[in-house]
C-alpha positions as CSV (number, residue, x, y, z in Angstrom):
1,M,-53.5,-5.1,29.9
2,A,-53.8,-8.1,27.7
3,F,-56.1,-6.3,25.4
4,R,-53.8,-3.5,25.2
5,A,-51.0,-5.7,24.6
6,A,-52.8,-7.6,22.0
7,R,-53.9,-4.7,20.1
8,H,-50.2,-3.2,20.5
9,L,-48.8,-6.5,18.5
10,A,-51.4,-6.2,16.0
11,L,-50.6,-2.7,15.0
12,V,-46.9,-3.9,14.7
13,L,-47.4,-6.7,12.6
14,M,-49.6,-4.6,10.3
15,T,-47.0,-2.5,9.6
16,V,-44.3,-5.2,8.6
17,P,-45.8,-5.6,5.0
18,A,-45.7,-2.0,4.4
19,A,-42.0,-1.4,5.7
20,A,-40.5,-4.7,4.0
21,P,-40.8,-3.6,0.0
22,A,-39.3,0.0,1.1
23,A,-36.4,-2.1,2.9
24,A,-36.0,-4.4,-0.1
25,Q,-35.7,-1.8,-2.5
26,A,-33.0,-0.2,-0.6
27,P,-29.6,-1.3,-2.5
28,A,-27.1,-2.6,-0.5
29,P,-23.6,-0.9,-0.2
30,V,-21.0,-1.8,-2.6
31,K,-18.0,-3.0,-1.0
32,I,-14.6,-1.6,-1.9
33,G,-11.3,-3.5,-0.5
34,L,-8.2,-2.0,0.6
35,S,-5.2,-4.1,0.8
36,A,-2.4,-2.1,2.4
37,P,0.5,-2.7,4.6
38,L,-0.8,-1.9,8.1
39,T,1.9,-3.7,9.6
40,G,5.5,-4.4,9.0
41,P,8.3,-2.2,7.2
42,D,5.9,0.2,5.2
43,A,3.0,0.4,7.7
44,A,3.3,4.2,7.7
45,F,2.4,4.4,4.2
46,G,-0.4,1.6,4.7
47,Q,-1.9,3.9,7.4
48,G,-1.8,6.8,5.1
49,L,-3.8,4.6,2.5
50,R,-6.1,3.7,4.8
51,A,-6.6,7.3,6.0
52,G,-7.2,8.5,2.5
53,A,-9.6,5.4,1.3
54,E,-11.7,6.1,4.5
55,Q,-11.7,10.0,3.9
56,A,-12.9,9.6,0.3
57,V,-15.8,6.6,1.0
58,A,-17.0,9.1,3.8
59,E,-17.1,12.2,1.3
60,I,-18.6,10.1,-1.7
61,N,-21.5,8.7,0.8
62,R,-21.9,12.1,2.1
63,T,-22.7,13.4,-1.4
64,G,-24.9,10.6,-2.2
65,G,-22.7,7.9,-3.1
66,A,-21.4,6.3,-6.4
67,G,-24.3,6.4,-9.0
68,G,-26.7,6.2,-6.1
69,R,-25.0,3.4,-4.3
70,R,-23.3,4.0,-0.9
71,L,-19.7,2.4,-0.3
72,A,-18.3,0.5,2.3
73,L,-14.5,0.4,2.8
74,V,-13.3,-3.4,3.6
75,V,-10.0,-2.9,5.2
76,A,-7.3,-5.8,5.5
77,D,-3.5,-6.0,6.2
78,D,-1.6,-7.7,3.6
79,A,2.0,-6.3,5.5
80,G,3.5,-5.9,2.0
81,D,3.9,-9.5,1.9
82,Q,3.1,-11.6,-1.0
83,R,2.2,-14.7,0.8
84,Q,0.1,-12.5,3.3
85,G,-1.4,-10.4,0.3
86,A,-2.9,-13.9,-1.3
87,M,-4.4,-14.7,2.2
88,V,-6.3,-11.1,1.8
89,A,-7.3,-11.6,-2.0
90,R,-9.0,-14.6,-0.9
91,K,-10.3,-12.9,2.1
92,L,-11.9,-10.0,0.2
93,L,-12.9,-12.1,-2.7
94,G,-14.9,-14.3,-0.6
95,E,-16.6,-11.4,1.2
96,G,-18.1,-10.3,-2.2
97,V,-15.4,-7.6,-2.9
98,R,-15.0,-6.9,-6.6
99,L,-13.1,-3.3,-6.3
100,V,-9.9,-3.2,-4.8
101,V,-7.3,-0.2,-4.1
102,G,-4.2,-1.4,-3.6
103,P,-1.8,-3.6,-2.9
104,L,1.2,-1.0,-2.6
105,E,4.4,-3.0,-3.4
106,S,4.9,-4.3,-6.9
107,S,5.9,-7.4,-5.6
108,V,2.7,-8.0,-4.0
109,V,0.5,-6.9,-6.7
110,A,2.7,-9.2,-9.0
111,A,1.5,-12.0,-6.6
112,V,-2.1,-11.2,-6.3
113,A,-3.4,-9.6,-9.4
114,P,-4.2,-13.1,-10.9
115,L,-6.1,-14.2,-7.8
116,Y,-8.1,-11.1,-8.5
117,E,-8.4,-11.4,-12.3
118,A,-9.7,-15.0,-11.4
119,G,-12.3,-13.8,-9.1
120,G,-13.8,-11.3,-11.1
121,A,-12.3,-8.5,-9.1
122,V,-10.8,-4.9,-10.5
123,V,-7.5,-3.8,-8.6
124,L,-6.3,-0.3,-8.7
125,T,-3.0,0.2,-7.3
126,P,-2.0,3.8,-6.1
127,G,1.6,3.2,-5.7
128,A,3.2,0.1,-7.7
129,S,5.4,1.4,-10.3
130,Y,7.1,-2.1,-11.8
131,P,6.8,-1.6,-15.7
132,A,6.2,-5.5,-15.8
133,L,2.9,-5.6,-14.0
134,T,0.6,-3.9,-16.8
135,A,2.5,-5.9,-19.5
136,Q,1.0,-9.2,-18.4
137,G,-2.3,-7.9,-20.1
138,L,-4.5,-8.6,-17.4
139,W,-7.9,-7.0,-17.8
140,N,-8.3,-6.3,-14.1
141,L,-5.3,-4.5,-13.3
142,F,-4.7,-0.5,-13.3
143,R,-2.3,1.9,-11.6
144,L,-2.2,5.5,-10.9
145,A,1.5,6.1,-10.7
146,P,3.8,6.0,-13.9
147,G,5.9,2.9,-14.2
148,D,9.6,3.0,-12.8
149,A,11.0,3.6,-16.1
150,Q,9.8,6.7,-16.6
151,Q,11.3,7.9,-13.2
152,G,14.6,5.8,-13.9
153,A,14.9,7.3,-17.5
154,A,14.5,11.1,-15.9
155,A,17.0,10.4,-13.6
156,G,19.5,8.9,-16.2
157,A,18.9,11.4,-18.6
158,W,20.3,14.2,-15.5
159,L,23.1,11.5,-14.9
160,A,24.3,11.2,-18.5
161,G,24.6,14.9,-18.6
162,R,27.0,15.3,-15.5
163,D,30.6,15.1,-16.0
164,G,32.5,12.0,-14.2
165,P,31.8,7.9,-13.8
166,V,28.4,7.0,-12.6
167,A,27.6,4.0,-10.3
168,I,24.1,2.2,-10.0
169,V,23.1,0.4,-6.5
170,H,19.8,-1.1,-5.9
171,D,18.3,-2.9,-2.7
172,R,17.2,-6.0,-4.2
173,S,13.7,-5.3,-4.3
174,T,11.2,-5.5,-7.2
175,F,10.9,-1.5,-7.0
176,G,14.6,-0.9,-6.7
177,R,15.8,-3.3,-9.2
178,A,13.4,-1.9,-11.8
179,L,14.3,1.6,-11.2
180,A,18.3,0.8,-11.5
181,D,17.7,-1.2,-14.7
182,A,16.0,2.0,-16.2
183,V,18.9,4.2,-15.3
184,S,21.6,2.0,-16.7
185,R,19.2,1.6,-20.0
186,T,19.3,5.3,-20.3
187,L,23.1,5.8,-19.7
188,R,24.0,3.4,-22.1
189,A,21.5,4.6,-24.7
190,R,23.7,7.9,-24.3
191,G,26.9,6.5,-24.7
192,R,27.5,6.8,-20.6
193,P,27.4,3.5,-19.2
194,E,27.5,3.1,-15.2
195,V,31.1,1.8,-14.1
196,L,29.7,-0.4,-11.2
197,F,26.3,-2.4,-10.7
198,E,25.7,-3.1,-7.0
199,S,23.4,-3.8,-4.6
200,L,22.7,-3.0,-1.1
201,P,19.9,-5.4,0.2
202,R,17.0,-4.2,2.6
203,G,18.1,-4.6,6.2
204,S,21.7,-3.8,5.4
205,R,23.4,-1.7,8.6
206,D,26.8,-1.2,6.9
207,A,27.8,-0.2,3.3
208,G,31.7,0.4,4.3
209,D,32.8,-2.4,1.3
210,L,30.3,-1.1,-1.1
211,V,31.7,2.6,-0.5
212,G,35.2,1.2,-0.6
213,R,34.4,0.0,-4.3
214,L,32.8,3.2,-5.3
215,R,35.8,5.4,-4.1
216,A,38.4,2.9,-6.1
217,A,36.1,3.7,-9.1
218,N,36.5,7.2,-8.6
219,V,32.5,7.8,-9.1
220,R,31.1,11.3,-8.9
221,A,27.5,10.2,-8.7
222,V,25.7,7.4,-7.2
223,Y,22.2,6.2,-8.2
224,F,20.4,4.3,-5.5
225,G,17.3,2.3,-6.5
226,G,15.2,1.6,-3.4
227,F,13.8,2.9,0.0
228,G,15.1,5.3,2.6
229,A,16.4,3.1,5.0
230,E,19.3,1.7,3.2
231,A,19.8,5.2,1.1
232,A,20.5,6.5,4.6
233,V,22.9,3.8,5.3
234,L,24.7,4.3,2.4
235,A,24.6,8.1,2.0
236,R,26.2,8.0,5.9
237,A,28.8,5.7,4.8
238,M,29.7,7.7,1.8
239,R,30.2,11.1,3.7
240,E,31.9,9.4,6.5
241,A,34.3,7.9,3.6
242,G,34.7,11.2,2.4
243,L,32.9,10.1,-0.7
244,D,31.8,13.6,-2.2
245,A,29.4,12.1,-4.9
246,T,26.1,13.4,-5.4
247,L,23.6,10.5,-4.3
248,V,20.7,10.1,-6.7
249,G,17.4,8.4,-6.1
250,S,13.3,8.3,-6.5
251,D,10.7,9.1,-4.6
252,G,11.2,6.2,-2.6
253,L,13.5,8.3,-0.3
254,R,10.8,11.0,0.5
255,D,10.1,9.4,4.2
256,R,11.6,9.7,7.8
257,D,13.9,6.6,7.4
258,F,16.1,8.5,5.0
259,A,15.5,12.1,7.2
260,A,17.4,9.8,9.6
261,A,20.8,10.2,7.6
262,G,20.6,14.0,9.0
263,P,23.5,16.1,7.1
264,A,24.4,13.1,5.1
265,A,21.2,13.5,3.2
266,E,21.4,17.2,2.2
267,G,21.8,17.4,-1.7
268,T,20.5,14.1,-2.7
269,V,18.5,14.5,-5.8
270,M,15.2,12.9,-6.0
271,T,13.0,12.1,-9.3
272,V,9.6,13.0,-7.8
273,L,5.8,12.8,-9.1
274,P,3.5,15.7,-8.9
275,D,1.9,15.6,-5.3
276,R,-1.4,14.1,-4.8
277,R,-2.9,15.8,-1.7
278,A,-6.1,14.6,-0.4
279,P,-8.7,17.3,0.7
280,E,-8.0,18.3,4.5
281,P,-10.5,15.8,6.5
282,R,-14.0,17.3,8.1
283,G,-13.5,17.6,11.8
284,K,-10.8,16.4,14.2
285,A,-8.5,14.2,12.4
286,P,-4.8,12.8,13.7
287,P,-1.9,14.7,12.3
288,R,-0.4,12.6,9.6
289,G,3.4,11.8,8.8
290,P,5.3,12.6,6.2
291,E,5.0,8.7,4.6
292,A,1.3,8.8,5.2
293,N,0.8,12.2,3.4
294,L,2.7,10.8,0.7
295,V,0.1,8.2,-0.3
296,A,-3.2,9.7,1.3
297,G,-3.8,11.3,-1.9
298,S,-3.6,8.5,-4.0
299,A,-5.8,6.2,-2.4
300,Y,-8.3,9.2,-2.3
301,M,-8.3,9.1,-5.7
302,A,-8.4,5.7,-6.3
303,V,-11.6,5.4,-4.3
304,E,-13.0,8.2,-6.6
305,V,-11.7,6.4,-9.6
306,L,-13.5,3.3,-8.8
307,A,-16.7,4.9,-7.6
308,Q,-16.9,6.4,-11.3
309,G,-15.9,3.3,-13.0
310,L,-19.0,1.9,-10.7
311,A,-21.4,4.7,-11.6
312,R,-20.6,4.3,-15.5
313,A,-21.1,0.4,-15.3
314,R,-24.3,0.8,-13.2
315,G,-22.9,-1.8,-10.8
316,P,-20.1,-3.4,-9.2
317,D,-19.7,-6.4,-12.1
318,G,-15.8,-6.3,-12.3
319,R,-15.5,-6.8,-15.9
320,K,-18.0,-3.9,-16.6
321,V,-16.3,-1.5,-14.2
322,A,-13.0,-2.0,-16.2
323,E,-14.6,-1.6,-19.6
324,A,-15.8,1.7,-17.8
325,L,-12.3,3.0,-16.9
326,R,-10.6,2.3,-20.0
327,A,-13.6,4.0,-21.9
328,G,-12.4,7.6,-21.2
329,P,-10.8,10.1,-19.0
330,V,-12.0,9.6,-15.5
331,R,-12.2,13.1,-13.4
332,T,-11.4,13.4,-10.1
333,S,-11.3,16.1,-7.1
334,L,-7.3,15.4,-7.6
335,G,-6.9,15.6,-11.4
336,E,-8.0,13.5,-14.3
337,V,-6.6,10.2,-15.1
338,A,-6.7,8.3,-18.7
339,F,-5.8,4.8,-18.8
340,D,-4.4,2.8,-21.8
341,G,-5.4,-0.4,-23.0
342,R,-2.9,-2.1,-20.4
343,G,-4.3,-0.1,-17.3
344,D,-1.3,2.4,-17.3
345,P,-2.1,6.1,-16.7
346,G,-0.7,8.8,-18.9
347,S,2.7,10.5,-17.9
348,D,2.4,13.2,-15.3
349,G,5.5,14.3,-16.0
350,V,8.6,13.2,-13.6
351,G,10.5,16.3,-11.8
352,L,13.6,16.4,-10.0
353,R,14.0,18.1,-7.0
354,V,17.0,18.4,-4.1
355,W,16.8,17.1,-0.5
356,R,17.4,20.4,1.7
357,R,16.4,21.2,5.2
358,T,15.3,24.4,6.6
359,P,16.5,26.1,9.7
360,D,14.2,24.8,11.8
361,G,15.1,21.3,10.6
362,R,12.1,20.6,8.3
363,V,12.4,19.0,5.0
364,D,11.7,20.9,2.2
365,Y,12.5,19.6,-1.2
366,A,9.1,21.2,-3.0
367,G,11.2,24.1,-4.7
368,N,14.4,22.7,-5.2
369,E,15.5,21.7,-8.7
370,P,19.0,20.7,-9.5
């Protein structure tokens, strides 16, 4: 027994030197960070980002990786909060992450992009659209969504062609205010300035006083810059007060919070970007809600873009990946994107759709143009 055990140990030791070089040659997976609001008011969107990013990483690894390197997704919850987003940035940088998808919210991106720049990490945000973000000239910041100015200009042009006074309301968020400002600039440039410029802060439960001012101004259309929950409050208050003005908003209204307005949401006009739908996941996957579906494709595409930048740069060096992304169009399974010198994408073309409900209660806006 002792002899056999000793012989077995000798054989094991003999195999170690031969196996060690092969293991050393296998490159470690490249980490891609995901900074997303997995908790907080935008958690439904955050879960969609996570689902899309996880699916993309799995598909890329299944087909051989990016430039021969496997990917590993590192997920962190920024809760849509600037302070927590900064904590996430330090955590990811400390773990060696130099390629980051997210954050989602413009305010969080503004707070953390300089931290990632100092740490040598590329940031590709799938949804942040505040125009001033890329105007900072950071080498590391890219985004997939056209800026708010493009959606605001499209809404403003449509409103300028309608009869009657127009009011503008925003929710005081970075996103909402940027949209409202863009609509106002477009209206003024066309000689149709708004008659009121008001706010309905996030978390508001009542819009009665605001609607009273809108009625007094005899407005025929109200542009709302912001998210679905407050837009629903405004829509219900307008209908309850008998204000038959057209409500106009952005793709920020395409969620279940606005659907809660029920019949009051009917006929709302929205600016929308082309849908980016993630491929159907392999095997069984839990169903995604409407908010998750809206962003899962963008997260999927963001991972593909970073993976191609990694392959072009032949490694995860942040500056080299950034240079590679600016060098020419990036083709993905969800379409092509080309970044300018500031990290902005080309215009995909903003469309206008009308919120309608089908007889079975589902929301249908895809084919309805105002």
